[in-house]
C-alpha positions, -999 to +999 in steps of 0.1 A: +677+024+709+688+056+694+668+072+665+689+075+634+688+107+613+688+110+576+725+117+577+731+086+599+713+065+573+732+081+544+765+071+560+754+035+566+740+033+530+773+041+513+779+004+503+744-002+489+742-001+451+710-019+443+674-013+454+642-030+445+618-005+429+582-014+434+554+002+413+517-004+410+507-017+375+476-005+356+459-037+368+466-029+404+493-055+409+526-047+425+557-051+403+593-050+416+626-049+397+662-043+407+676-008+400+712+005+405+716+038+423+745+045+400+769+052+428+748+081+442+754+072+478+753+106+495+717+100+503+696+131+509+661+114+506+663+113+468+672+082+448+682+083+411+678+055+385+684+054+348+659+035+326+644+034+292+613+054+284+596+022+271+602+003+304+571-009+323+583+009+354+581+042+336+546+036+324+536+025+359+550+057+374+532+078+348+499+063+361+507+062+398+538+080+412+537+064+446+565+038+448+585+017+472+622+010+474+638-018+495+675-020+501+698-043+520+733-035+531+762-060+537+762-081+568+780-066+598+809-079+617+806-110+638+773-121+622+755-088+629+725-084+605+728-060+576+709-027+574+675-031+559+656-002+545+620+002+532+614+036+515+580+050+505+582+078+481+570+097+450+586+091+417+590+114+387+603+107+352+629+132+341+643+138+306+668+166+314+702+161+298+719+182+325+705+158+351+716+128+330+752+142+330+751+150+367+742+114+377+760+095+350+789+071+359+809+052+332+797+017+345+762+025+332+774+020+297+769-017+303+731-010+300+731+023+280+758+019+254+755+054+240+759+071+274+737+101+281+729+102+243+711+068+245+678+071+227+649+068+250+670+074+282+651+087+312+660+093+348+637+082+376+639+103+407+623+089+439+618+114+467+613+096+500+584+104+521+589+077+548+619+055+555+617+025+578+651+009+589+662-021+609+696-036+616+690-062+642+696-037+671+681-004+659+647+000+643+629+032+634+612+053+610+619+087+594+590+108+580+603+133+556 
């Protein structure tokens, strides 16, 4: 079994759009919700998600920046399992218009009708600290 690099994972993640973002609530429970990576598929260890400032995920991150992401790719050829990823990382809430514009794609207007000018818009950046992967043949972990 060969160890995959961050670049190897990035190439294999190109078809994955959604991740489950897991935060810890103020009561200590774990809360997960689906988040789109907005087409940012050239993965370098950072994931970017738009949200509203009033969202529970944002208040959770303000209290505890340690988060988890899980992602699943498409099944492989001939019944091969998909790529599964579990990411541990630190999240931060960004309110920078230049970053909004850099990560914006038109499909996001489905959720944020006024584009980067949407009131209460924030960007959640998750910087990976550890990535565990499995695809049925290869399994490993990257510590960043």
